[in-house]
N, C-alpha and C positions, 0 to 999 in steps of 0.2 A: 455444529452445535457445541456449546461449551457447558461444562457441568454447572449446576445451579448454585453451588455453595461458594463459588469464588467471587464474592461481592463484598465491598467494603462498607456497605450499609444494608439495612434490613428492609425487606418488603414482605407483605403477607405471602404465605405459602402458595395460595391459589394463584397469585399474580406471577410468582416465580415459574410455576408450571405452565402458565398461559403463554409465557414468552421464552421458554427454555428450549424449544425445539429448533435447533440451529438451521439445518438445511432441509427440514421436512416441509410438508405442504403448508403454505400460508395463504389464507383465503383472500388477503388484500393485495396479492400480486396482480398488477394490471394486465389486461389483455395486450398482446403484442401490438404496438402502434405501427401504422404504416408510415412510409417515408413522406407522406403528404401532411402528417400531423405535426410538423415543426412549428413551434410557437415562439422560439427565441433563438438568438445566435450570439455567442460570445467568443472572444479569443483569450486564451489563457497561456501565459500571463498577458495582461493588458498594457504593461509598460516595461520596456526592456532597454538596457544599455548594452551596446555591442562595440567591439573594436573594429577598425577598418579592415576589410577583407574577410571578415567572419562569414562562415556558412553555417546556418543554424536552422532549427525546425520550429515552426509555429503551429500550434494545434487549435482547431476550432472546437467549441463546445456546442453541439447541435442539440437543442433541448426540445422535448415534447411538452405537452400541456401539464404533465405530472412531474416535470423537472428531470425526467429521465434523459440520459445522454445517449444519443444515437451514434454508433461507431462510424457511420459513413453516410454520404448522400451523393448521388450521381451528379447533382446540379450545383454542388458547392464550388464556388469560384473565388480566386484570389487576385487582388490588384495591388501591386507594390507602388509605393510613393517614390519621391525623389531620392536618388542615391541607393535604391534597393532594386533587386531583381528576383523573380521567382525562378529557381532552378528546376524544380519538379514539384509534382503534387501527389498526395496520398489520399487515403480514404477520408481522413478528417484533418489533414495537415498539408503544409507546404514547406519545402526547403527553400530558404531565402538567403540571398547573398548581399552583404553590405559592401558597396563599392569603396575603393580607396578615396580618401578626401583629396580635393584639389587645392585646399587651403588649410591653414592652421586652425580653422574654426570648426567646432562640432556641428553636425547636421542633425536636426530633429525632423524625422519623417514619420510615415505611417504605413502599415500594411492592413489592407481591408479585405474582409471576407464577405461574400454575398451569397444569399440563398433565397430565391424568390423575392419577396418583399422585405426580407430581413437583411440587415447590414450590421457589421461589427468592425471596429477599428482598434488596432493596438498601436501605441506610440513606440517608435523605435528611434533611439538616439545613437548615432554613430559618433563616437568620442574622438576628439582630437587628442594628440599626444599630451597636450598641456591641460586637458579638460579637468583633471582631478584637482589641480590647484591646491587649495588648503582643505578640500573636502576629505573627510574620512572615506576610505575606499576598501572594497573587497577585491582581491585578485584571485582569478581562477584560470585553469587551463583552457585555451581556445581549441576545442576539439571539433573536428569536421562533422557537420550534419548531425549535431546533437541538440536536444532541447536546451534552452537557457538554464543555467544554474539558478536556484532560488535560495535566498537567505532570509531568515526571520530574525529580526533584532528584538531583543527583550531587555529592558532596563527600567524597572518601575521606580528606581531610586533617583533617576535623573531629574533636574529641575523641571523639565518638560518630559513627563514619563513617556517611555517608548514601550509599546505593548504589541509585540508580534508584528512589527512593521515589516512589510515584504519588499524585497529588492530582487529583481530578476536581471541577469546579466550574462554576457558572453565575454570572458576575458577580464573585464573590469566593471565593477558596479560602484556607483556613487552613493554613499550612505548619508551624506549631509555633513553638518558640523555639530558633532556631539561631544559633550564634555560634562564632567561633574558627577557621573554615576557609574555604577558597576552592573554588569549584566552578562549576557552571552549572545553569541551568534550561532545559528544552526543552519547548515547548508544541505540542500536536497539536490541530488543530481540523478539523471537516468543511467549514468554509466560509471559513476564513482561512488565510493562508500559515503554514507552519511557522516557529516563533519560537525562537531560541536566544539566551541571554544569560549571559555570565560573571558571577559574583557572589561577593562577599566578605561573609560573614555577620557582621554587627556585633552588639555587645552590645545596642544599641538596636534598635527595630523596623525590619525591612527590608520594603520594598514593591517587589514586582516588577510594574511597570505595563505591561500589554500592551494597554491600551485604545486605540481609535482616537479621536483628538481630535475633538470636535464640529466641524462646518463653521465656518470663520471664525476658529478659534482658533489656527491655525498649520498648517504642513505636516504631512502625514500620514506617520508613520514607515514606512519600507520594510517593517519586520517585521510590521506589522499590516494591511497592505493586503489586497486580495482575493487568493485563491490564486495561486500562481505559475503562469503560463501556459506550458505546453509546446506549442509550435506545431510541427507537422510536416506533411509532404505525404504523401498516399497516391496511389500510381500503380497503375492497373489495367492489368496486362499479362497478363490471363487471358481465355480465350474462354468460360469457364464461364457458363452462363445465370444471370442474377441476381446475379453476383458484386459488382456495385456496391452493390446493396441489402444484401448480406451485409456488405460492408465498412462501410457506414454503421451497420448494427446493431452490429457489433463495436466501433465507436467509442463508440456510446451505452452499451454495456455497460461498457467500460473507464472511461468518464467517471463512471458511477455508482459503480463499485468504488473508484476513486481518491478520490472525494469521501467516500463513506460510511466508508472505512477510515482517515480522518484523515491522509491524506498531505499535504494542503495544496496539491495540484497540480490544476490545471484543464487539460484537454486541448482543443486546438483543431486540427482537421484540415482540410486543403484537398485535395479529391479531384481528381485529374487522370487523363488517359488516356495510356498509353504509345503509342509509334508502332507497336509490334509486340506479338504475343502468343505465349505459350509457356511451357515449363518452364525451370528453371535447375538445373544440376548443380553442386554445390559442388566445390571443389578437393580435392586429396588431401594427405596429410601432416598436420603439426601445425597448420597455418593453413588452414582450409577457406575462408576469405574472401580469400585472397591476390589472386585475380584477379577478384573479384566486380564491380569497377567495369567491366572490359571486357565482362563478361557482361551487365551492365545496359545498357551502350551498344549491345550487339547487339540489345537489345529497344527501342532508342530511348528509354531512360530516363536522363536527361530527354530529352524529344522535341527533336530539332533545330529544330522549328518554334516553340519557345518560347525566351524569354530566360533561363529558369531554369537554374541550375547548382548542383552540389553544392559545399559547402565543409566544412571540418573541423568547423564548428559546426552543420552541418545534421543533421536527423533525417528520414529518408525510409523509408516503408513501401511495399513493392512486393508486390502480390498477383499471383502467377504461377500457371500451371496446376499446377505441382508443384515442390517443392524436393527434389531428388534428392541423397542422400548417396553419397559414393564407397564402393565395396566395402571392407569391413574384413578380408577374407580371400580367398584364391584361389578358394574355393568360391562367393563372391558375385560373381565377375567378370561373370557373365551376368545376375545378378539383384540389382542394387543396390536399396536400399530408400529410402523417402522419409521426410520429417518434416513435421509440420504447420507448423512455423515455425522460424526461425533468426535470431539477432541478431548482427550484425557490428559491433564497436566501431571507433572511428576509427583506432586504432593498428594494426588488423589489416586495414584496407582500403587500397587505393591512395591515395597522398597526396592530401589535399584532398577526399576523398569523404565524409567525415563518418561518421555512424552509419547503418547500413542494416539494416532488418528485412525479412526475406522471409517471406511468408505463402503457404502452398499452398492454392489454391482447392479442390483435390481432397480434402485431408486436414484442413483447419482445423476447429476447434470454436468455439463461441461465446466461449470464453475465451482462444483462442490469441493474439490481439492483445494482450490485457491481460497475459498471461504474458510475451510477448516484450518489451513495454514495461517490465515489471518488470526484466528483464535489462538493458535499455538504460539504465535509471535506477538502476543500482548494485547490483542483486541478482545477483551473479555468483559468490559463494563462500559456504560450501564446496560441494562436489559440483556445481561449475559453476552454482551458484545454485539448485539444486533441493533441495527439502526432504523428499524421500521418506525419506532415511536420517538426517535431523536430528531429534534428540529434541525433543519439544514441538510437533511439527507433524502435522497430519492431511491427508487427501487433499482437503479442501476449501480448503486454502491455495492462493493463486494461483500459487505457485512449485512446486507439486507437478508432477512429470514425468508427463504423461498425454496420451493421444491426444485425448479428447473431454471434453465437459462435460455430464454427465447432468442431466436436468431437475429432479429432486427434491433433489439435493445437488451443485450445480456448484462448481467452484473459485470462491471469492468473497471470500476474506479476506486481508488483510495484517496481520502482527503489528506492534506498536509498534516493535519492533526493526527490522523491514523498512522501516517508514515513515521512521524516523530515517535509515537508509542511503540511501533514495531522495533525501533532501534533503542529506545531508552527505558521503556516501562519495566518495572521489576518483575513482572510476570511473563515477559517475553522470553521464549526459548533462546533467543539470541544472547541473553546475558551470560550463557555458558561460553559464548565466543568472545563477547566484547567486555564483559565485566560491568556493564551499565546496569544500575539498579535504582532507578528513580520511580517514586510513587506518583504516577500521573492520575491523581484523584479526579474521577469523572464528575464530582460535584463542583469542580472549579474552585474549591477552597485553596488548593495548592496551585498557585499560578506559575510554578516552575515549568509547567508544560503548556503549550498552546491549547486552546479549546479543541475538543475532538473534531468539531465541524470546521476548523480553520481551513480556508481554501483561498483560491485566487479571488480578488475582488471582481 
């Protein structure tokens, strides 16, 4: 849940409260689908350029009738085309190998996924050494058994405007012949940091080089180092049995999602014990976080027995017995309700306290921490960062407003537009690490950011 006042546009107060409860109960959460409810099958990305000998991962999007993404299906099968072979299979993926070419000509092939009566095919082009020719190209590291890198091209000043054109590749990506405009490229990877570079397209060949130099050849560029590390502390201030194990499992789940969904962010958590245990009741009015620092101090967070202190750059997660919301009407005075989680950004917390995430041990689900980290890392609008009412999203998106995470179709995905904001938005906690402060206006007036729902075609 994200505080209600962090919006760049105004909505009626009643509407704000109606959609302000981030991870609490949402009546429109569908019932868990069964594995027989598959209605569509896709492969993402659907077009990939790869270098000969590359070993890479292709993932299927197994969709139910509500657009939810199923994480696995026992009957999912893969068939490689000419020049390709399947090395192994996973829950929703296949590790694919591109064979070496026997001639100097590129080979265009396919990889097909089958599930019952549903079929999906992705185009895979194995590039010859001379394939780039006069094409503008993107270069990346060829890492073993990784998802293809994805680049979004954006140049609205070009004679033929380029608007978030998507190129997926392993090693080399062909961008086409672009000239006459200025824009930028943004690279998303599952194992490397998010990369962004401004570019002026020349009449001659442009090369966007995102490779990590070999050891001994010079300093490694910041843009292509390992994923950006988001280091935070977890405080256990709850008496619930097994909550420390639950917190550890929540971190593991969040780590997998942030990696798999190409955010370029690695999570590093240090678990600590608070001096006292109990619930927290949020404040009233428009800023529910106004006095949260004092309430944490009442729980000895941070403990007076440690030298740790909060700062404006800090990110702290506190597991409490419950996170109680203030009554929203006179009828609720005696029966306030709770929420699974709540994220308090630094400008709404007492000075110097940084970003604080509260997790209810009583109401949390397996994805609550991941959801609240999404808020803290820039996903705060529209609808307080929730995607229930945003076109293009389903109930398995991590920012869907929901109480729990069902086993067959949990919240598990970020869009490319969301991954961009995690790294670039001016309200993302990562700006303390990266210095990026772009205003990703959710109204789409500012086209310097891809649409929030931008995803694979």
